[in-house]
N, C-alpha and C positions, 0 to 999 in steps of 0.2 A: 733266286738271285738273278739269273740270267733273263727272266722275264721281266723284272724291274728295270734292268738296264734297257731292254728292247723298247719298253714303254717310255722310258725317259728319252731314248733317241727319237722315237716317233713324235713324242711331244715337241722335242727341240726342233725337229724338222718342220713340224706344223707351224711353230711359232715364227720360224725364219721365213716359210712361205708366205704368212700372213703379212709380215713385215715388209717383205719384197713387193707384194701386192699393193699395200697401202702406200708405198713409196712411188708408185706409178700413178696414183690418182692425181688428176690435174689440179692445180691451184689456179683459181679463176680471179683475176683483177679487173675491177670496174674502175675506169678513169674517165673523168668528165661526167657528162650528163646526157644519157641516151634518152632522147624524148620519145615516148611511145606513140604510135600512130594514133591511139585512141585519144591521147591528151592533144595531139595536134588538131584533131577534128573539133576540139572545143574552141579553138581559136578561129574567129570569123573575120577575114579582111574587111575593113571599113567599119567595123564596129568595135573590136577590142582595142584598148589603148595599152600603153607601156605598162601602166600599173596593173590592169587586169591580167596581162600576160604573166607578170611576175607572180601574181596570185595563183594563177592555173599551172604554170610548169616550172616556176622558179626563176632565179635571176640568170642572165646568159653566161655562158662560158667566158665570152670575150665580146667586146664592143669594137667595131671597126675604128681603127685610129684615124682614117682619112674621112669617115663619114659616120658620126655618132648615131645617125638614124638607122644603121644596119647592126643587128644583133646576131651573134652566132651562139648556137647550143652545139657543143663538140662532145662526143663520146666514144669511147674505146674500150673494147673488152678483150683482154688477152688471156690466154691459157698457157701455163707451164707445166711440163711434165719432167719430174726428176731433175736431172742435171741439164736437160735440153734448154735451148733458147726459147723465151716466150713466143707464141705465134698468136697473131691477131685473129680472133674469131668473129668480131662484129665492130663495125665502125659506123657511125652515123653523124653527119654534119647537117643542121637545120640553120637557114638563114632567114630571118625576119626583117622586113624593111618597113620603116615607118614612114608616114607622110609628114607634112609640116605641123599638122595638128596633134601629132603623136598617136595617130590610130595606124593600126596595121595596114599596110598597102600591099605587101607581098609575102607569101610564105613559100619557101623553096627548100627542097632537100638537095644538098650540094654533093655531087657524084664526080668521079675522076674525069668523066667526059665534059662535064661543063666547068672545069675549072680552067681559067684562061689567064696564064702567067707569061707575059711577053719576055722572051729571052733577048737579051742585048748582046751583040757581037762586039760591042766596044771594049776597049782595054783602058784600064786606069793606069795612068802613068804615075810612077812612084819617084820620089826624090832620091838623091844619092848619087854616087858614082858608079859608073859601068866599069867593072873591074874583070878581067879575065882571071881564069883558073891559075895561072902561073903567077899573076901579080898577088892573088890571094895567098898562094902558097908561100912565095918568097917575101911578101910584105912585112911579115913580123920577124925575120931573121935579124938579129942584132938589137932587138927591141926588147930588153929585159931590164929588171931592176938591179941597181948596183948592191954590193954587199952591204952597204949602210941602210938602204932601202928608205931614207929620209928625203930623197930627191924627188 
């Protein structure tokens, strides 16, 4: 009888350990479209058109709103372990620019170093009154509904 209890305890401990180990295996999430370097080498500037690019690597993640001749392929891979926040393990942004004839003019991988976002120091004026803290605090004193509530 004592031997059976020992075996059951060992089995339960082994099952618990297996559950703990499996809970720590990462959950990988692919978001967007990570273009392989091999697939990118199939695209030749000056020869491939928008249609041939879609056939080779698929439709773009986004098209530039200011210039529809610029396509972006954006991909992100995250890994989540247990209850921890997901961590980014891979990210790739590829920009394709087309000429007026619809042929590929430029193929570039966008990295953190070549993103140029101008930062403006201007402030946006908002409408409304400039009210002090004391005016806000005392402004609602005496403003309440009467007992009837119909006014």
